[in-house]
C-alpha positions as CSV (number, residue, x, y, z in Angstrom):
1,M,26.1,1.2,-118.4
2,R,22.6,2.7,-118.5
3,A,24.1,5.9,-119.8
4,A,25.8,4.0,-122.6
5,L,22.5,2.3,-123.5
6,R,20.6,5.6,-123.6
7,R,23.3,7.1,-125.8
8,C,23.3,4.1,-128.2
9,L,19.5,3.9,-128.4
10,E,18.9,7.6,-128.8
11,G,17.6,8.4,-132.3
12,R,17.7,4.8,-133.3
13,V,14.5,3.3,-131.9
14,R,10.9,4.2,-132.7
15,S,7.7,3.6,-131.0
16,G,6.6,-0.1,-131.3
17,W,9.9,-1.3,-132.5
18,R,11.1,-4.7,-131.3
19,V,14.5,-4.7,-129.5
20,L,16.0,-8.1,-129.0
21,V,18.9,-8.8,-126.6
22,G,21.2,-11.7,-127.4
23,L,21.2,-13.6,-124.1
24,S,23.8,-16.3,-123.5
25,G,23.4,-16.5,-119.7
26,G,26.9,-15.1,-119.0
27,V,27.5,-12.1,-116.9
28,D,27.8,-9.7,-119.8
29,S,24.5,-10.5,-121.5
30,V,22.6,-10.9,-118.2
31,S,23.8,-7.5,-117.1
32,L,22.9,-6.0,-120.5
33,L,19.3,-7.3,-120.3
34,H,18.9,-6.1,-116.7
35,A,20.3,-2.6,-117.5
36,L,18.2,-2.3,-120.7
37,D,15.1,-3.5,-119.0
38,S,15.7,-0.9,-116.3
39,V,16.2,1.9,-118.9
40,V,13.0,0.9,-120.8
41,R,11.0,1.0,-117.5
42,A,12.5,4.1,-116.1
43,D,12.3,6.1,-119.3
44,G,9.0,4.7,-120.5
45,L,10.4,3.7,-123.8
46,P,7.6,2.6,-126.1
47,I,9.4,-0.4,-127.5
48,E,9.0,-4.2,-127.3
49,L,12.0,-5.6,-125.4
50,A,12.6,-9.3,-125.8
51,A,15.5,-11.8,-125.4
52,L,16.9,-14.5,-127.7
53,H,19.0,-17.4,-126.5
54,V,21.0,-19.3,-129.2
55,H,21.4,-23.0,-128.1
56,H,24.6,-24.2,-129.7
57,G,24.5,-27.7,-128.2
58,L,28.3,-27.8,-127.8
59,S,28.4,-28.1,-124.0
60,P,26.9,-30.7,-121.7
61,N,25.5,-27.7,-119.8
62,A,23.8,-26.2,-122.8
63,D,20.3,-27.2,-121.7
64,R,20.9,-25.8,-118.2
65,W,22.0,-22.5,-119.6
66,E,18.8,-22.4,-121.7
67,A,16.7,-23.1,-118.7
68,F,18.5,-20.4,-116.7
69,C,17.9,-17.8,-119.5
70,R,14.2,-18.8,-119.7
71,E,13.7,-18.5,-116.0
72,Y,15.6,-15.2,-115.8
73,C,13.5,-13.6,-118.5
74,A,10.3,-14.9,-116.7
75,Q,11.5,-13.1,-113.5
76,L,12.0,-9.8,-115.5
77,E,8.8,-10.4,-117.4
78,V,10.7,-10.1,-120.7
79,P,9.5,-12.2,-123.6
80,Y,11.9,-15.0,-124.4
81,S,12.7,-17.3,-127.3
82,C,15.4,-19.9,-128.0
83,V,16.8,-21.0,-131.3
84,H,18.7,-24.3,-131.6
85,V,21.5,-24.2,-134.2
86,A,23.7,-26.8,-135.8
87,V,27.4,-25.9,-135.5
88,D,29.8,-27.4,-138.1
89,R,32.4,-29.1,-135.9
90,G,34.7,-29.7,-138.9
91,S,34.5,-26.1,-140.2
92,K,37.7,-24.5,-141.6
93,D,36.8,-21.5,-139.3
94,G,37.4,-23.7,-136.2
95,L,34.8,-24.4,-133.6
96,E,34.7,-20.8,-132.3
97,G,34.3,-19.4,-135.7
98,A,31.7,-22.0,-136.7
99,A,29.7,-21.2,-133.6
100,R,29.9,-17.5,-134.3
101,I,28.6,-18.1,-137.9
102,A,25.7,-20.2,-136.6
103,R,24.9,-17.6,-133.9
104,H,24.8,-14.7,-136.4
105,A,22.7,-16.7,-138.8
106,A,20.2,-17.0,-136.0
107,F,20.4,-13.3,-135.4
108,D,19.9,-12.6,-139.1
109,A,16.7,-14.7,-139.1
110,A,15.3,-13.1,-135.9
111,A,12.2,-10.9,-136.1
112,A,13.5,-7.7,-134.6
113,D,14.3,-4.1,-135.5
114,W,17.5,-4.1,-133.4
115,I,19.5,-6.9,-131.9
116,V,21.6,-5.7,-128.9
117,L,24.8,-7.6,-128.0
118,A,26.9,-7.4,-124.9
119,Q,30.5,-7.3,-126.3
120,H,32.6,-5.0,-124.3
121,R,36.0,-3.2,-124.4
122,G,37.9,-6.4,-123.6
123,D,36.2,-8.3,-126.4
124,Q,37.0,-5.4,-128.8
125,A,40.7,-5.6,-127.9
126,E,40.8,-9.4,-128.3
127,T,39.1,-9.2,-131.6
128,L,41.5,-6.6,-132.9
129,L,44.6,-8.6,-131.8
130,F,43.1,-11.9,-133.1
131,N,42.3,-10.4,-136.5
132,L,45.8,-8.8,-136.8
133,L,47.4,-12.2,-136.0
134,R,45.3,-13.8,-138.7
135,G,46.7,-11.4,-141.3
136,S,43.5,-9.4,-141.6
137,G,43.6,-5.9,-143.2
138,L,42.1,-2.7,-142.1
139,A,38.6,-4.0,-141.9
140,G,39.7,-6.7,-139.5
141,A,41.7,-4.2,-137.5
142,A,38.4,-2.1,-137.2
143,A,37.1,-5.1,-135.2
144,M,33.5,-4.7,-134.0
145,R,31.3,-1.7,-134.7
146,E,28.8,-0.2,-132.3
147,V,26.3,-0.3,-135.2
148,S,26.5,-3.1,-137.8
149,G,23.4,-3.7,-139.8
150,R,20.7,-4.5,-137.2
151,L,23.3,-5.2,-134.5
152,L,23.9,-2.8,-131.6
153,R,26.9,-3.1,-129.3
154,P,26.5,-0.3,-126.7
155,F,29.2,-1.6,-124.3
156,L,32.3,-1.4,-126.5
157,D,33.6,1.5,-124.3
158,I,32.9,-0.4,-121.1
159,G,35.3,-2.7,-119.3
160,R,34.5,-6.2,-118.2
161,N,35.2,-5.2,-114.6
162,Q,32.5,-2.5,-114.8
163,I,30.0,-5.1,-116.0
164,E,30.9,-7.5,-113.2
165,L,30.6,-4.7,-110.6
166,Y,27.1,-3.9,-112.0
167,A,26.1,-7.5,-111.8
168,R,27.3,-7.9,-108.2
169,H,25.8,-4.6,-107.1
170,H,22.3,-5.7,-108.3
171,G,22.8,-9.3,-107.1
172,L,22.4,-10.8,-110.6
173,P,22.8,-14.5,-111.2
174,W,24.7,-15.8,-114.3
175,C,26.2,-18.9,-115.8
176,E,29.8,-19.7,-116.3
177,D,30.8,-21.3,-119.6
178,E,33.5,-23.9,-118.9
179,S,34.8,-23.6,-122.4
180,N,36.0,-20.1,-121.5
181,A,38.9,-21.7,-119.6
182,D,40.0,-23.8,-122.6
183,Q,43.1,-22.2,-124.0
184,R,43.0,-24.4,-127.1
185,H,40.6,-21.7,-128.4
186,A,42.5,-18.8,-129.8
187,R,40.5,-16.0,-128.1
188,N,40.7,-17.7,-124.7
189,F,44.5,-18.0,-125.1
190,L,44.7,-14.3,-125.8
191,R,42.4,-13.4,-122.9
192,L,43.9,-15.7,-120.4
193,R,47.6,-15.7,-121.3
194,I,48.5,-12.8,-123.6
195,F,46.5,-9.9,-122.2
196,P,47.4,-10.4,-118.6
197,E,51.1,-10.3,-119.5
198,L,50.5,-7.2,-121.7
199,T,48.7,-5.3,-119.0
200,V,51.5,-5.9,-116.5
201,R,53.9,-4.0,-118.8
202,F,51.3,-1.8,-120.5
203,P,48.4,-1.2,-118.0
204,A,46.3,0.7,-120.6
205,A,46.7,-2.0,-123.3
206,V,43.1,-3.0,-123.5
207,E,41.8,0.6,-123.6
208,N,44.4,1.5,-126.2
209,F,43.6,-1.5,-128.4
210,A,39.9,-0.7,-128.3
211,A,40.6,3.0,-129.1
212,A,42.8,2.0,-132.0
213,A,40.0,-0.2,-133.3
214,A,37.7,2.8,-133.4
215,R,40.3,4.8,-135.4
216,F,40.8,1.9,-137.8
217,A,37.0,1.8,-138.3
218,E,37.1,5.5,-139.3
219,A,39.9,4.8,-141.8
220,N,38.0,1.8,-143.2
221,D,35.0,4.0,-143.7
222,L,37.1,6.4,-145.8
223,L,38.4,3.4,-147.9
224,D,34.8,2.3,-148.4
225,A,34.0,5.8,-149.7
226,L,37.0,5.6,-152.1
227,A,35.8,2.2,-153.4
228,C,32.4,3.7,-154.1
229,A,34.1,6.5,-156.1
230,D,36.1,3.9,-158.1
231,L,33.0,1.8,-158.9
232,P,30.6,2.5,-161.7
233,P,27.8,4.8,-160.5
234,G,25.3,2.9,-158.3
235,Q,27.2,-0.4,-158.3
236,R,27.5,-2.0,-154.9
237,S,27.7,-5.7,-155.6
238,F,29.0,-8.4,-158.0
239,P,29.2,-9.1,-160.9
240,L,31.9,-6.5,-161.8
241,R,33.4,-5.9,-165.1
242,C,37.1,-6.9,-165.1
243,I,38.0,-3.7,-166.9
244,V,37.0,-1.7,-163.8
245,L,39.8,-3.5,-161.8
246,A,42.3,-3.4,-164.6
247,E,42.1,0.4,-165.0
248,L,42.8,1.0,-161.3
249,D,46.2,0.9,-159.6
250,E,46.7,-2.3,-157.6
251,V,46.0,-0.8,-154.2
252,R,42.7,0.8,-155.3
253,A,41.7,-2.4,-157.2
254,R,42.2,-4.5,-154.1
255,N,40.2,-1.9,-152.1
256,V,37.3,-2.3,-154.5
257,L,37.4,-6.1,-154.2
258,R,37.6,-5.9,-150.4
259,Y,34.6,-3.5,-150.3
260,L,32.4,-5.7,-152.6
261,L,33.3,-8.9,-150.6
262,A,32.5,-7.2,-147.4
263,R,29.2,-6.0,-148.8
264,S,28.5,-9.6,-149.7
265,R,29.4,-10.7,-146.1
266,V,32.4,-12.7,-147.4
267,Q,35.2,-12.9,-144.9
268,I,38.7,-12.3,-146.4
269,P,41.3,-14.6,-144.9
270,S,44.3,-12.3,-145.5
271,E,45.5,-9.4,-147.6
272,A,47.9,-11.8,-149.4
273,R,44.9,-13.9,-150.5
274,L,43.1,-10.8,-151.8
275,R,46.2,-9.7,-153.7
276,E,46.5,-13.2,-155.3
277,A,42.8,-13.1,-156.3
278,L,43.3,-9.7,-158.0
279,R,46.3,-11.0,-159.9
280,Q,44.5,-14.0,-161.2
281,L,41.4,-12.1,-162.2
282,I,43.3,-9.4,-164.1
283,V,46.1,-11.3,-165.9
284,A,44.0,-14.3,-167.0
285,G,43.7,-14.7,-170.8
286,P,40.3,-14.5,-172.5
287,D,40.1,-18.3,-172.7
288,R,40.8,-18.7,-169.0
289,H,38.2,-18.7,-166.1
290,P,40.2,-18.6,-162.9
291,S,38.4,-19.0,-159.6
292,V,39.7,-18.0,-156.1
293,V,38.1,-19.5,-153.0
294,F,37.1,-17.3,-150.0
295,G,35.5,-19.5,-147.4
296,R,32.1,-20.7,-148.7
297,H,32.3,-18.6,-151.8
298,C,34.6,-18.1,-154.8
299,L,35.5,-15.3,-157.1
300,R,35.3,-16.4,-160.7
301,R,36.1,-14.6,-163.9
302,R,33.8,-15.3,-166.8
303,R,33.5,-13.5,-170.1
304,G,35.2,-10.4,-168.8
305,W,33.2,-10.2,-165.6
306,V,34.0,-11.1,-162.0
307,H,31.3,-13.2,-160.4
308,L,30.8,-14.1,-156.7
309,E,29.4,-17.6,-156.5
310,P,28.7,-20.2,-153.7
311,L,31.5,-22.7,-153.5
312,D,29.4,-25.7,-154.7
313,E,28.3,-23.8,-157.8
314,C,31.9,-22.8,-158.5
315,A,33.0,-26.4,-158.2
316,D,30.2,-27.7,-160.4
317,S,31.2,-25.2,-163.2
318,N,34.8,-26.4,-163.0
């Protein structure tokens, strides 16, 4: 684990930079913080290590978890902060998805040069299968990246069993989230029901899923490069002239839309939805202004241009 941290940090941190660990209180993030603190001390890394706990307020034990994280950081002498977030319980993304959105919004607002998260190989495999079941395309199959913006995930090649062995070897305490046993949540269902059955028949299933995600990520990078080649020089965001899409074949036009939506951090529900969006945007007559909703945004054609707008603005204009 320490070797994975050193490899991930090498060439990415500079003297005085602030490196923030996302600390939930579970065994994964507790082990991550302990291992990273050990590396910083052993190697004399001239960085500011700190921890951030995101308080979702969804569990009756949420305050206890926050107190545990605060006390654990005090023992390590690691600066600690906590952010309370409001989770949209009625979100179309489901409770899991809404919590994830709120958590990442807190990460986006955090004062840090890097934010290090403890997702591991099992999480990567679950994310890949979950995204495929949702009908996601190649970007979804790529699952999580080791580096994504300011986020670092150094444990994507490490199994959950290795993390637990590390925690027990060092006598680390951690909290158990009771919601992890609730199979009404899709990811829990995959982890508790599907993967145990898969690994009986295919013992290397988790490792192979995680390895496939890495290969999908490479393929997705190539598609991103193709999208950049198909766009006007220097263009990396909306609005986009409709003629750019119309002059491309359907597959490459969808790839351009996918790329621009991803750059705008808009989640694509499915390839079918993206295909329908492209159809409406291209075939609409000059007097038509179709709009296609993608989560909290919509794509809208107006005067020969494709605009990405917040959903409320799109509704108002309609």
